[in-house]
C-alpha positions as CSV (number, residue, x, y, z in Angstrom):
1,M,-12.1,28.4,0.4
2,D,-8.8,26.7,1.3
3,Q,-8.0,24.4,-1.6
4,R,-6.7,21.8,0.8
5,I,-10.2,21.4,2.2
6,S,-12.1,21.9,-1.0
7,G,-10.0,19.4,-3.0
8,G,-8.5,22.0,-5.3
9,K,-9.8,23.8,-8.4
10,A,-12.7,22.3,-10.1
11,G,-11.7,20.1,-13.1
12,M,-8.0,19.9,-12.1
13,A,-6.4,16.5,-11.9
14,E,-5.9,15.3,-8.3
15,L,-2.1,15.2,-8.5
16,E,-1.5,18.0,-10.9
17,G,2.1,19.2,-10.6
18,K,3.1,16.6,-7.9
19,V,6.0,14.2,-8.1
20,A,6.0,10.7,-6.6
21,V,8.3,7.7,-6.2
22,I,6.6,4.3,-6.2
23,T,8.6,1.3,-5.3
24,G,7.5,-2.0,-6.7
25,G,5.9,0.1,-9.4
26,A,6.3,-2.3,-12.3
27,S,3.5,-4.7,-11.5
28,G,0.5,-5.4,-9.4
29,I,-0.6,-2.7,-6.9
30,G,2.5,-0.6,-7.8
31,E,1.7,-0.6,-11.6
32,A,-1.9,0.3,-11.0
33,T,-0.9,3.2,-8.8
34,V,1.7,4.4,-11.3
35,R,-0.9,4.5,-14.0
36,L,-3.5,6.2,-11.8
37,F,-1.0,8.8,-10.6
38,V,0.1,9.7,-14.1
39,K,-3.5,9.9,-15.2
40,E,-4.1,12.3,-12.4
41,G,-1.3,14.6,-13.4
42,A,1.7,13.4,-11.4
43,R,5.2,12.7,-12.6
44,V,6.3,9.4,-11.3
45,V,9.6,7.5,-10.7
46,I,8.9,3.7,-11.1
47,A,11.4,2.0,-8.8
48,D,11.5,-1.8,-9.3
49,M,13.8,-4.7,-9.8
50,Q,11.9,-5.8,-12.9
51,R,13.9,-3.9,-15.5
52,E,12.2,-5.0,-18.6
53,R,8.6,-4.6,-17.3
54,G,9.4,-1.3,-15.5
55,G,11.1,0.2,-18.6
56,A,8.2,-0.8,-20.8
57,L,5.7,0.8,-18.5
58,A,7.7,4.0,-18.4
59,G,8.0,4.0,-22.2
60,E,4.2,3.5,-22.5
61,L,3.4,6.3,-20.1
62,G,5.7,8.8,-21.8
63,A,7.4,11.9,-20.4
64,N,5.7,11.9,-17.0
65,A,7.2,8.5,-15.9
66,T,10.7,7.2,-15.7
67,F,12.1,3.9,-14.5
68,V,14.9,3.3,-12.0
69,S,16.2,-0.1,-11.2
70,C,15.9,-0.5,-7.5
71,E,16.2,-3.2,-4.9
72,V,14.8,-1.7,-1.8
73,R,17.2,-3.6,0.5
74,Q,20.0,-1.5,-1.1
75,E,20.2,2.0,0.4
76,N,22.1,3.5,-2.5
77,Q,19.4,2.3,-4.9
78,V,16.6,3.7,-2.8
79,K,18.4,7.0,-2.5
80,M,18.9,7.0,-6.3
81,A,15.2,6.7,-6.9
82,V,14.5,9.7,-4.7
83,D,17.4,11.7,-6.2
84,T,16.1,10.9,-9.7
85,A,12.7,12.4,-8.9
86,V,14.2,15.5,-7.5
87,G,16.9,15.8,-10.2
88,R,14.5,15.4,-13.0
89,W,11.5,17.3,-11.8
90,G,12.8,19.5,-9.0
91,R,10.7,18.2,-6.1
92,L,9.2,15.3,-4.3
93,D,5.6,15.3,-2.9
94,C,5.0,11.6,-2.2
95,I,6.7,8.3,-1.8
96,F,4.7,5.1,-1.9
97,N,6.9,2.4,-0.3
98,N,5.1,-0.5,-1.8
99,A,7.7,-3.1,-2.9
100,G,7.4,-6.5,-1.3
101,F,7.2,-10.3,-1.5
102,G,5.7,-13.2,0.4
103,G,8.9,-13.9,2.3
104,A,9.7,-16.9,4.5
105,L,7.2,-19.7,4.6
106,G,6.4,-22.5,7.0
107,P,6.2,-23.0,10.7
108,I,8.6,-21.1,12.9
109,E,10.7,-24.1,13.8
110,D,11.5,-24.8,10.1
111,I,12.3,-21.2,9.0
112,P,16.0,-20.6,8.4
113,A,17.3,-17.4,10.1
114,D,18.6,-16.0,6.8
115,E,15.1,-16.2,5.3
116,F,13.7,-14.4,8.3
117,D,16.4,-11.7,7.7
118,L,15.6,-11.4,4.0
119,T,11.9,-11.0,4.7
120,F,12.5,-8.2,7.2
121,D,15.1,-6.6,4.9
122,V,12.7,-6.2,2.1
123,L,9.4,-5.6,3.9
124,V,10.6,-3.5,6.8
125,K,14.1,-2.1,6.0
126,G,12.9,-1.3,2.5
127,V,10.2,0.9,3.9
128,F,12.5,2.5,6.4
129,L,15.0,3.4,3.7
130,G,12.3,4.9,1.5
131,M,11.1,7.1,4.4
132,K,14.7,8.0,5.4
133,H,15.6,9.3,1.9
134,A,12.3,10.9,1.1
135,I,12.1,13.0,4.3
136,P,14.7,15.6,3.4
137,A,13.1,16.2,0.0
138,L,9.6,16.4,1.5
139,R,10.9,18.7,4.3
140,K,12.5,21.0,1.7
141,Q,9.1,21.0,-0.2
142,G,7.3,22.1,3.0
143,G,5.5,18.8,3.5
144,G,4.1,15.8,1.6
145,S,2.9,12.3,1.9
146,I,4.6,9.0,2.8
147,I,2.5,5.9,2.0
148,N,3.6,2.5,3.2
149,T,2.1,-0.8,2.1
150,G,1.1,-3.0,5.1
151,S,-1.4,-5.9,5.0
152,I,-4.4,-7.3,6.9
153,A,-1.9,-10.0,7.8
154,G,-0.3,-7.4,10.1
155,V,-3.7,-6.5,11.6
156,V,-5.3,-10.0,12.1
157,A,-3.2,-13.1,12.9
158,G,-3.6,-16.0,10.6
159,R,-4.0,-14.0,7.4
160,G,-0.5,-14.7,6.0
161,P,2.8,-16.4,6.6
162,I,4.1,-15.8,10.1
163,V,7.2,-13.8,9.3
164,Y,5.4,-11.8,6.6
165,S,2.7,-11.0,9.2
166,A,5.2,-9.8,11.7
167,A,6.9,-7.7,9.2
168,K,3.7,-6.0,8.0
169,A,2.7,-5.3,11.6
170,A,6.1,-3.6,12.0
171,V,5.4,-1.5,8.9
172,S,2.1,-0.4,10.3
173,H,3.5,0.6,13.7
174,M,6.6,2.2,12.2
175,S,4.2,4.3,10.0
176,K,2.3,5.5,13.1
177,A,5.5,6.3,15.0
178,A,7.0,8.2,12.0
179,A,3.7,10.2,11.7
180,M,4.2,11.4,15.3
181,Q,7.6,12.7,14.5
182,L,6.9,14.3,11.1
183,G,3.4,15.7,11.6
184,P,4.7,19.1,12.9
185,E,6.5,19.5,9.5
186,S,3.3,18.7,7.5
187,I,4.7,15.4,6.4
188,R,2.0,12.8,6.6
189,V,2.7,9.1,7.1
190,N,0.0,6.5,6.5
191,C,-0.1,2.7,5.9
192,I,-2.5,0.9,3.5
193,C,-3.4,-2.6,4.6
194,P,-4.7,-4.5,1.6
195,G,-6.8,-7.7,1.9
196,A,-7.0,-10.4,-0.7
197,I,-5.8,-8.6,-3.8
198,A,-5.3,-10.4,-7.1
199,T,-1.8,-9.5,-8.1
200,P,1.3,-11.2,-9.6
201,L,2.7,-11.5,-6.1
202,S,-0.4,-13.3,-4.8
203,A,-0.4,-15.5,-7.8
204,N,3.4,-16.1,-7.6
205,T,3.9,-14.9,-11.1
206,V,6.1,-11.9,-10.4
207,G,8.5,-11.6,-13.4
208,R,6.5,-14.1,-15.4
209,P,3.2,-14.0,-17.4
210,D,0.3,-13.3,-15.1
211,S,-1.3,-16.6,-16.0
212,L,-2.8,-17.3,-12.5
213,I,-4.5,-13.9,-12.0
214,E,-7.8,-15.2,-13.2
215,E,-7.6,-18.1,-10.8
216,R,-6.9,-15.7,-7.9
217,L,-10.0,-13.6,-8.9
218,S,-12.1,-16.7,-8.4
219,D,-10.3,-17.9,-5.3
220,Y,-10.6,-14.5,-3.5
221,A,-14.2,-13.8,-4.4
222,G,-15.7,-15.5,-1.3
223,L,-13.2,-14.4,1.3
224,Q,-14.9,-11.1,2.4
225,P,-18.4,-9.7,2.6
226,I,-18.0,-7.8,-0.7
227,P,-18.2,-10.8,-3.0
228,R,-15.3,-10.2,-5.4
229,A,-11.6,-10.3,-5.2
230,G,-9.7,-7.1,-4.4
231,L,-8.1,-5.5,-7.4
232,P,-4.8,-3.5,-7.6
233,D,-6.9,-0.4,-8.5
234,D,-8.7,-0.7,-5.2
235,I,-5.4,0.0,-3.4
236,A,-4.3,2.6,-6.0
237,Q,-7.4,4.6,-5.3
238,M,-6.6,4.8,-1.6
239,A,-3.1,5.7,-2.4
240,L,-4.4,8.5,-4.7
241,F,-6.5,9.9,-1.8
242,L,-3.5,9.8,0.6
243,A,-1.2,11.4,-2.0
244,S,-3.7,14.2,-2.8
245,D,-4.6,17.4,-1.0
246,R,-7.9,15.9,0.1
247,S,-6.1,14.0,2.9
248,T,-4.0,16.8,4.5
249,F,-5.6,16.1,7.9
250,V,-5.0,12.3,7.7
251,T,-1.8,10.9,9.3
252,G,-0.7,8.0,11.5
253,Q,-3.4,5.7,10.1
254,A,-3.4,2.0,9.1
255,I,-6.2,2.0,6.6
256,V,-7.6,-1.5,5.8
257,V,-8.8,-1.9,2.2
258,D,-10.1,-5.5,2.2
259,G,-13.8,-5.6,1.3
260,G,-14.6,-6.1,5.0
261,G,-12.6,-9.3,5.3
262,A,-10.9,-8.4,8.6
263,T,-14.0,-7.0,10.2
264,G,-15.3,-10.2,11.7
265,V,-17.1,-13.5,10.9
266,M,-19.0,-13.4,7.6
267,W,-22.8,-13.4,7.9
268,A,-23.0,-16.6,5.9
269,N,-20.7,-18.3,8.4
270,Q,-22.3,-17.2,11.6
271,K,-24.4,-19.5,13.8
272,P,-27.9,-20.1,12.6
273,A,-29.3,-18.8,15.9
274,Y,-27.9,-15.4,15.1
275,K,-29.7,-15.2,11.8
276,T,-33.2,-16.5,12.7
277,H,-35.8,-13.9,13.6
278,R,-37.6,-14.6,16.9
279,P,-40.1,-12.3,18.6
280,I,-38.4,-10.3,21.4
281,R,-40.1,-10.6,24.8
282,V,-40.9,-7.2,26.3
283,Y,-38.4,-6.5,29.0
284,N,-39.8,-6.0,32.4
285,P,-37.3,-5.0,35.1
286,D,-39.6,-6.3,37.8
287,Q,-39.3,-9.8,36.4
288,R,-35.5,-10.1,36.7
């Protein structure tokens, strides 16, 4: 049986022998994904602005992880992250363009233009640069996986700041457009759209002790049908699937991982009339 369909040899780690670059890999969703990828046999470049935290994570994980200081707005730094993966391990199989931040806040009329530009530079240009510099290495390898982090804020209006939402919608659509270009070369492009995930970014503790994470776990528990907050590992598990050979026929998708939050109105919030059982009158077409 083709191992791409069967999931590979029994007992083999999901990403055995694969090499990945993960931006924003020092904390939150990125850190959870780095840990999971290494556990599943991958060698990983942790690309992040948080030097102390990223370096400590690489040191903890050992020879299969290395840290590269990277601000995703800077093309030379993104290229360096990809070059480090290829130079150290001879190949690239996956890039997870995950780095991000909340961006500009407030109503449109109050947002300075430079804050709009910064938000799109990080959230959209950063993803573009990651794809741009990963593609030649993936092409040389004969294919691979590009994973971009979107958001339910880019799928459903009102789930995040206005500019952030627009940027994440752009990431989702850019992922689909890139998938159409790159599919014939067996390079898959997908976008993960997280819901309410308890991370340092959501708690506004990036670069500081994660003191508000527990508060976010409580705050987010009631926002979706599955009654708990989303965890970084929930997104990491989807990234693992998309990076692995189990997803070789999956491309051009914006996959929502949100406990059902973007699906519709929660049952508890629906009108009582929708939830009360009443006998259904037998339908008789002659009585219309």
